[in-house]
ROGURO-88375 format. One line per field, with one value per residue: residue number from 1; residue in one letter; x, y, z of N, C-alpha, C in turn. Coordinates in Angstrom, 2 decimals. Example, Ala and Ser with C-alpha at 12.3 -4.5 7.8 and 13.67 -1.06 7.14 Angstrom:
# residues 2
n <- [1:2]
res <- [A:S]
n.x <- [13.19:12.85]
n.y <- [-5.69:-2.25]
n.z <- [7.80:7.08]
ca.x <- [12.30:13.67]
ca.y <- [-4.50:-1.06]
ca.z <- [7.80:7.14]
c.x <- [13.20:12.90]
c.y <- [-3.30:0.03]
c.z <- [7.80:7.87]
END
This chain:
# residues 176
n <- [1:2:3:4:5:6:7:8:9:10:11:12:13:14:15:16:17:18:19:20:21:22:23:24:25:26:27:28:29:30:31:32:33:34:35:36:37:38:39:40:41:42:43:44:45:46:47:48:49:50:51:52:53:54:55:56:57:58:59:60:61:62:63:64:65:66:67:68:69:70:71:72:73:74:75:76:77:78:79:80:81:82:83:84:85:86:87:88:89:90:91:92:93:94:95:96:97:98:99:100:101:102:103:104:105:106:107:108:109:110:111:112:113:114:115:116:117:118:119:120:121:122:123:124:125:126:127:128:129:130:131:132:133:134:135:136:137:138:139:140:141:142:143:144:145:146:147:148:149:150:151:152:153:154:155:156:157:158:159:160:161:162:163:164:165:166:167:168:169:170:171:172:173:174:175:176]
res <- [M:I:N:P:L:Y:K:N:K:Q:I:I:R:Q:M:Q:F:H:F:K:N:S:G:I:L:K:L:D:N:F:Y:T:T:P:E:S:I:S:K:Q:I:S:K:Q:K:F:I:K:K:Y:S:P:A:E:Y:S:F:E:E:S:K:K:I:P:I:N:K:K:E:L:K:K:F:L:S:N:F:S:K:V:I:N:L:K:L:N:L:K:I:Y:A:H:R:G:Y:T:L:L:N:D:Y:Q:K:M:R:K:I:G:F:I:I:D:F:T:K:K:W:N:N:D:S:N:G:Y:T:S:F:I:K:N:N:I:E:I:L:R:I:Y:P:E:Y:N:N:I:T:I:V:N:T:K:N:N:V:K:N:F:V:K:Y:V:N:C:L:A:K:T:K:R:I:V:V:E:G:S:I:P]
n.x <- [88.97:89.05:86.54:84.46:83.65:85.64:87.35:86.68:87.04:86.02:85.25:87.53:89.05:87.41:88.04:90.98:90.87:89.55:91.52:93.77:92.94:92.28:94.01:93.06:91.56:88.66:86.95:84.01:82.97:85.21:86.48:84.73:84.58:84.77:84.41:85.55:88.44:88.43:88.01:90.31:92.34:91.67:92.68:95.23:98.40:99.55:101.55:102.69:103.83:105.71:106.82:107.00:107.35:106.58:104.82:102.03:100.96:99.24:100.88:100.89:102.53:101.74:99.83:96.61:95.86:95.26:98.28:99.35:96.96:96.03:98.35:98.56:95.81:96.33:98.27:96.92:97.01:99.70:103.09:104.01:106.66:107.40:105.68:104.60:103.52:101.14:99.53:97.52:96.36:94.74:93.68:92.42:94.35:95.97:98.29:99.97:102.52:103.07:105.93:109.38:110.88:109.36:109.24:109.23:106.94:105.24:102.37:99.98:97.97:95.02:93.22:90.30:89.40:87.68:84.63:82.51:82.62:83.28:83.24:83.52:85.84:87.87:90.98:91.16:92.76:94.90:95.89:98.29:99.56:102.03:101.47:98.82:95.73:94.66:93.16:91.21:90.83:87.93:87.40:86.07:84.11:85.48:86.41:88.93:91.11:92.91:95.75:97.53:100.78:103.14:104.08:105.17:103.41:102.27:101.05:99.21:98.07:95.18:95.18:93.72:91.00:89.31:86.53:86.68:85.27:85.63:88.16:90.38:90.98:93.38:94.80:97.62:99.21:101.86:103.38:106.38]
n.y <- [86.81:88.18:90.15:88.41:90.09:91.99:90.56:90.10:90.04:92.35:94.16:94.72:95.94:98.24:99.53:99.75:101.80:103.67:104.27:104.99:107.42:109.00:108.62:107.57:105.40:103.80:101.32:99.76:97.10:95.37:92.95:89.69:88.33:90.28:90.49:88.19:88.66:91.16:89.94:88.32:90.64:91.70:89.90:90.66:91.43:94.67:97.35:100.58:103.07:105.83:109.05:112.27:114.34:113.17:110.91:108.97:106.02:102.80:99.44:96.70:93.85:91.41:90.64:89.62:89.08:87.66:88.20:87.20:87.27:89.82:90.90:90.07:91.06:93.90:94.11:94.49:97.27:98.37:97.17:94.94:94.17:94.23:94.50:96.52:96.42:97.67:97.22:99.26:101.06:104.01:105.77:108.15:110.90:109.96:109.96:111.04:113.27:115.08:114.90:115.82:113.54:111.31:108.38:107.86:106.13:104.19:103.49:103.92:102.50:102.20:99.82:99.65:98.82:100.10:100.13:101.75:105.33:108.45:111.48:113.73:113.40:113.53:111.99:111.24:110.46:112.12:113.13:114.71:117.20:119.13:121.18:121.10:119.56:117.00:114.66:113.20:110.68:109.19:107.15:104.12:101.17:97.86:98.84:99.59:101.80:103.15:104.84:106.63:107.64:108.33:111.04:112.70:113.02:112.96:111.56:111.85:111.44:113.06:114.40:112.63:113.71:114.32:113.59:110.96:108.04:105.27:103.45:103.80:101.52:100.33:98.84:99.76:100.37:100.00:100.45:100.02]
n.z <- [107.33:104.33:102.98:100.56:98.47:97.73:96.62:93.97:90.41:88.96:90.68:91.82:89.54:89.62:91.92:91.66:89.56:90.94:92.83:91.62:90.60:92.51:94.46:97.09:98.77:100.57:101.99:103.19:105.76:105.80:106.48:106.87:109.53:111.69:114.35:115.45:114.94:116.73:119.18:119.29:119.66:121.80:123.52:123.38:124.58:125.53:125.11:126.65:124.66:124.55:123.87:124.54:122.73:120.09:120.24:121.86:122.68:122.90:122.18:120.61:119.82:118.68:115.80:115.02:112.28:108.91:107.36:105.01:103.44:103.46:102.16:99.86:98.87:98.87:97.07:94.70:94.34:94.58:94.18:96.53:98.50:101.03:104.07:106.36:109.71:112.60:115.65:117.28:120.18:120.67:123.25:125.77:125.84:123.84:120.97:117.90:116.47:113.71:112.13:110.97:110.37:109.57:107.86:104.44:102.49:100.10:100.07:102.57:105.15:107.10:108.96:110.88:114.19:115.83:117.86:118.74:118.52:119.65:117.82:118.64:120.54:119.10:118.00:115.54:112.34:110.52:107.33:105.61:103.10:101.56:103.73:103.79:104.92:103.58:103.80:106.34:108.45:110.45:113.07:112.15:112.68:111.18:108.90:106.05:105.14:102.42:101.34:99.02:99.49:98.25:97.46:99.19:101.53:104.83:108.00:111.12:114.31:115.86:118.99:121.75:123.18:126.73:126.34:125.13:125.89:124.98:123.44:120.54:118.24:116.05:113.23:111.86:108.66:106.33:103.02:102.22]
ca.x <- [88.98:88.70:85.26:84.85:83.25:86.78:88.18:85.92:87.77:85.19:85.28:89.08:89.26:86.98:89.01:92.11:90.78:89.13:92.79:94.74:92.60:92.02:95.00:92.61:90.52:87.88:86.23:83.41:82.83:86.48:86.40:83.69:84.39:85.58:84.18:86.75:89.55:88.27:88.23:91.49:92.82:91.41:93.42:96.71:99.35:99.76:102.78:102.50:104.99:105.55:107.84:106.40:107.68:106.42:103.56:101.49:99.90:99.70:101.13:101.12:103.63:100.93:98.61:95.93:95.29:96.29:99.16:99.35:96.03:96.27:99.50:97.73:94.59:97.16:99.09:96.01:97.44:101.08:103.97:104.09:107.51:107.30:104.46:104.97:102.02:101.30:98.54:97.79:95.54:94.78:92.86:92.53:95.78:96.84:98.32:101.01:102.58:103.49:107.53:110.10:111.48:108.55:109.90:108.48:106.25:104.33:101.07:99.65:96.50:94.55:91.91:90.01:88.24:86.95:83.13:81.99:83.50:82.68:84.13:84.25:86.79:89.42:91.72:91.09:94.14:94.88:96.62:99.20:100.35:102.30:100.89:97.37:94.89:94.03:92.10:90.76:89.82:87.37:87.28:84.61:84.47:85.69:87.08:90.13:91.47:94.48:96.20:98.66:101.71:104.56:104.39:105.46:102.26:102.50:99.95:99.29:96.57:95.03:95.11:92.45:90.65:88.55:85.22:86.82:84.95:86.05:89.45:90.54:91.82:93.67:95.86:98.51:100.19:102.61:104.29:107.62]
ca.y <- [86.77:89.41:89.93:88.12:91.13:92.72:89.74:90.05:90.80:93.53:94.99:95.00:96.95:99.54:99.94:100.17:102.90:104.96:104.64:105.68:108.68:109.65:108.37:107.47:104.43:103.60:100.33:99.03:95.71:94.84:91.60:88.95:87.84:91.19:90.13:87.08:89.59:91.93:89.26:88.08:91.85:92.03:89.23:90.82:92.49:95.93:97.82:101.85:103.64:107.35:110.27:113.62:115.30:112.35:110.26:108.33:104.96:101.54:98.81:95.00:92.90:90.47:91.09:88.88:89.30:87.18:89.05:86.95:87.37:91.02:91.38:89.64:92.14:95.29:94.11:95.13:98.77:98.62:95.88:94.81:93.44:94.39:94.82:96.63:96.35:97.75:97.14:100.17:101.63:105.49:106.33:109.33:111.41:109.06:111.26:111.09:114.16:115.16:115.58:115.83:112.36:110.24:107.37:108.01:105.12:104.20:103.39:103.77:102.22:101.78:99.02:100.01:97.95:100.69:99.90:103.14:106.33:110.01:112.01:115.12:113.27:113.72:110.82:110.93:110.38:113.09:112.89:116.20:117.19:120.35:121.81:121.07:118.65:116.40:113.57:113.13:109.67:108.91:105.77:103.26:99.71:97.27:99.54:99.88:103.04:102.90:106.20:106.87:108.42:108.51:112.14:113.44:112.72:112.47:111.48:111.95:111.13:113.94:114.18:112.13:114.33:113.41:112.94:109.50:107.02:104.18:103.33:103.74:100.28:100.29:97.98:100.81:99.71:100.79:99.53:100.95]
ca.z <- [105.87:103.88:102.44:99.06:97.34:97.27:95.78:92.62:89.61:88.23:91.57:92.13:88.94:89.79:92.96:91.21:88.88:91.75:93.73:90.77:90.00:93.80:95.79:98.39:98.90:101.69:102.10:104.44:105.94:105.03:107.02:107.17:110.70:112.42:115.68:115.98:115.09:117.90:120.48:119.48:119.84:123.27:124.40:123.34:125.56:124.73:125.96:126.33:123.99:125.09:123.59:124.45:121.37:119.18:120.19:122.80:122.15:123.45:120.91:120.49:118.68:117.88:115.15:114.58:111.12:107.99:106.58:103.48:102.48:103.36:101.02:98.49:98.50:98.67:95.86:93.60:94.28:94.61:94.48:97.85:98.65:102.62:104.46:107.98:110.55:113.82:116.25:118.32:120.71:121.23:124.55:126.42:125.77:122.90:119.75:117.25:115.83:112.65:112.25:109.64:110.35:109.21:106.61:103.34:101.93:98.79:100.39:104.06:105.31:108.53:109.40:112.25:114.85:116.92:117.80:119.03:118.84:119.68:116.99:119.44:121.25:118.14:117.48:114.03:111.61:109.38:106.20:105.28:101.97:101.49:104.87:103.76:105.08:102.40:104.03:107.71:108.83:111.71:113.51:111.79:112.66:110.13:107.61:105.82:104.13:101.70:100.96:98.43:100.40:97.79:97.21:100.31:102.32:106.20:108.78:112.57:114.89:116.52:120.59:122.09:124.66:127.72:125.84:124.88:126.54:124.27:122.97:119.39:118.03:114.61:112.60:111.16:108.07:104.93:102.28:101.80]
c.x <- [88.40:87.40:85.38:84.61:84.37:87.61:87.73:86.70:87.23:85.42:86.56:89.37:88.62:87.59:90.20:91.93:90.39:90.34:93.66:94.47:92.47:93.00:94.43:91.27:89.95:86.87:85.47:83.67:83.94:86.58:84.95:83.56:85.23:85.43:85.23:88.22:89.50:88.49:89.71:92.68:92.63:92.08:95.09:97.14:99.67:100.71:102.90:103.85:104.49:106.84:107.20:106.29:107.16:105.00:103.39:100.60:100.26:99.66:101.36:101.85:102.94:99.78:97.90:95.02:95.89:96.98:99.47:98.21:95.72:97.04:98.94:96.75:95.47:98.04:98.25:96.38:98.89:101.87:104.34:105.34:107.61:106.12:104.81:103.65:102.34:100.04:98.47:96.57:95.62:93.69:93.17:94.06:96.65:97.10:99.53:101.46:103.48:105.07:108.30:110.89:110.56:109.06:108.66:108.26:105.58:103.04:100.78:98.31:96.02:93.40:91.55:89.04:87.88:85.61:82.70:82.83:82.77:83.54:84.47:85.43:88.22:89.61:91.64:92.51:93.85:96.22:97.16:99.87:100.81:101.71:99.53:96.48:94.40:93.02:92.33:89.97:89.34:87.35:85.77:84.97:84.46:86.03:88.31:90.11:92.45:94.60:97.40:99.70:102.83:104.88:104.21:104.21:102.61:101.11:100.23:97.96:96.37:94.77:93.77:91.98:89.56:87.15:85.61:86.46:85.41:87.83:89.67:91.66:91.98:94.69:96.65:99.23:100.90:103.30:105.45:108.24]
c.y <- [87.80:89.25:89.84:89.15:91.69:91.80:89.74:90.86:92.18:94.53:95.64:96.05:98.44:100.29:100.50:101.52:104.16:105.32:105.33:106.90:109.58:109.67:107.76:106.22:103.89:102.45:99.80:97.89:94.85:93.16:91.25:88.60:89.11:91.11:89.30:87.89:90.38:91.06:88.80:89.17:92.13:90.96:89.62:91.68:93.43:96.72:99.58:102.43:105.22:108.27:111.49:114.27:114.39:111.67:109.52:107.38:103.56:100.57:97.52:94.58:92.00:91.06:89.97:88.87:88.49:88.06:88.66:87.34:88.97:91.69:91.16:90.70:93.62:95.25:94.62:96.49:98.93:97.08:96.18:93.80:93.19:94.88:95.23:97.07:96.90:97.69:98.25:100.47:102.86:105.49:107.61:109.85:110.57:109.97:110.38:112.52:114.13:115.69:115.32:114.40:111.04:109.58:107.48:106.66:105.26:104.43:103.31:103.37:102.32:100.91:99.34:99.20:98.41:100.41:100.99:104.26:107.65:110.55:113.54:114.76:113.43:112.43:110.26:110.74:111.31:113.05:114.51:116.19:118.66:121.43:121.87:119.85:118.01:114.85:113.53:111.71:109.47:107.69:105.18:101.77:98.89:97.94:99.58:101.33:103.12:104.55:106.20:108.27:108.73:109.95:113.05:113.80:112.13:112.47:111.85:111.51:111.94:113.56:113.71:113.05:113.61:113.13:111.51:108.71:105.33:104.30:102.92:102.36:99.93:99.24:99.15:100.24:100.61:99.88:100.40:101.08]
c.z <- [105.25:102.89:100.74:98.15:97.01:96.89:94.23:91.41:89.02:89.36:91.88:90.93:88.80:91.02:92.67:90.38:89.86:92.57:93.11:90.68:91.36:94.95:96.95:98.14:100.22:101.54:103.36:104.71:105.50:105.38:107.20:108.58:111.63:113.89:116.20:116.05:116.16:119.06:120.38:120.12:121.32:124.15:124.47:124.60:124.88:125.83:125.42:125.95:124.00:124.60:123.48:123.20:120.08:119.10:121.70:122.39:123.01:122.14:121.44:119.10:117.89:117.00:114.52:113.30:110.06:106.92:105.42:103.04:102.21:102.30:99.58:97.81:98.13:97.44:94.46:93.18:94.35:94.66:95.77:97.96:100.23:102.97:106.07:108.59:111.78:114.26:117.20:119.03:121.19:122.24:124.75:126.63:124.89:121.61:119.04:116.56:114.52:112.77:110.87:109.34:110.22:107.88:105.60:103.03:100.62:99.06:101.91:104.20:106.76:108.40:110.90:112.83:116.10:116.79:117.74:119.44:118.98:118.83:117.66:120.22:120.55:118.12:116.63:113.33:110.32:108.53:105.72:104.00:101.72:102.83:104.54:104.05:103.89:102.65:105.75:107.94:110.29:111.84:113.11:111.85:111.22:108.65:107.32:104.98:103.64:101.17:100.07:99.15:99.90:97.56:98.20:100.99:103.68:107.06:110.41:112.90:115.89:118.34:120.99:123.48:125.45:127.47:125.43:125.66:126.07:123.87:121.35:119.04:116.37:114.39:111.55:110.39:106.98:104.18:101.75:100.56]
END
């Protein structure tokens, strides 16, 4: 369940104002019971996805979050007709590369379920606009970061190096 604080009408107006002006919104303690979601994630079957010139990560087709509730929440920031979600794990040697073939979307978001992460191991998500990094998201447990990506903003996950002792677990999503 999404934190009731983020369903409060006054808080929603503040979030909308901030998102409209900055194009970025980061919320801590997004779910009230992230442990139960993490437990469900740990039971998922993940498949290795690897294309050397594009990406290396593990992915699961089952995503144990309430898509309807998330869609309703995100509708505060954009019209949501379709919601694309991916549950991914980035471990040592995991990455995605920036490329010209990334599909453009209105909004991108990341919900992080990584409990402990050494930032020196990289694995962060970087958002780029006109060849300039505009945002770097380091893994933080039970956070959502929402980014306005409609003006040619692309992203990638920095190569996870050998200092990673845990796996980065994220739900990556977009609103086309």
